N, C-alpha and C positions, 0 to 999 in steps of 0.2 A: 751556882749554876745558871747553866746559858739554853737556850729552847734549842731542841735538833729538827730544823728550818725544812728538812726533808720531806716533811709533810704534816698538815696540818691534824690534830687530833688522835695523833698518834701514841698509842699503850702497848706497841710489841715490846718494846725492853723494858719495859713495869710488870708486864705478864710472865716474864722469865723471871723476877722475883720473888722468892716465897712470900708468902704472908696474907692474911685471910679476906680483902678485897676483891669482891667479886669482878668480872670481867667489864660487865655494867657499869658497874661503882666506878671503875679506873677511867670509864670514859666520858662519865658524866664533869671527873673531875678536870680530865685535858680538857673536855671542851668550854668548861667555866674555865681552865686556867689562864684558856687565849687569850680573854678577855679582861685581866688582872696584870699588874705588871709589879704588888707588891704581897706575897702570900706569906702566909706561916703556917705550919703544919706544929700542933702538938700532936707528940708521939711516934714513931718513926718506924719502929722495929727496925729492919731490916731493911727500908725503903721503898717496898714497891710503891706507895701512895704517892711518896717525896717524885719516885722516878717519871712517876705521869704528869704530875705537873709540871716538875722542870723541864721537860721536853715540851712543854706546849703553853711556855710562858716567854714572852718577850724580857720579860721583868727578871725578880728575885726570887726564891725561892726560901726562908730562914723556917730550917727545921731546928725542931727543941725535941729536947728528950732527956733522959737521966741514963741510956744505955744501957740499962740495967732489965731491960726485958718485960715483958708483964706479969706481975705479980705473981697470980692468980694461979702460973702455968709453973710445974716444978721443971728447972733446968739447972740445970749444972755448973759450978761457979767459972770453971773452964768454958763453956758455951756463952755464960754472961758477957763473961771477958772478951771475947771475938765479935762481939754486936757491934758494934763501933768500927772496927774495921773491917768488917763484912760492909757495913751501912754505906763505909768509905767509898770500899770500892763496888758495888753496885750503883753508885753514882759518878 
């Protein structure tokens, strides 16, 4: 996943993705991603935070997840099956 070089600290694409991370948290990730070349994210859901990281690093983001979604949330099996494809579409 490469960097969106149109602007530094850009979180606009990340904000368009459903997730729990607040705007100030996304901005923090974006600011810190700009200073790193290898980033590992554990737990990615639909890619909101992953997008903020990827758009702001010149390096690589390794996104690790079981792609089953949060186990404490009651999600239909069909929805869980779509998490990885939706993540990919968001990135």
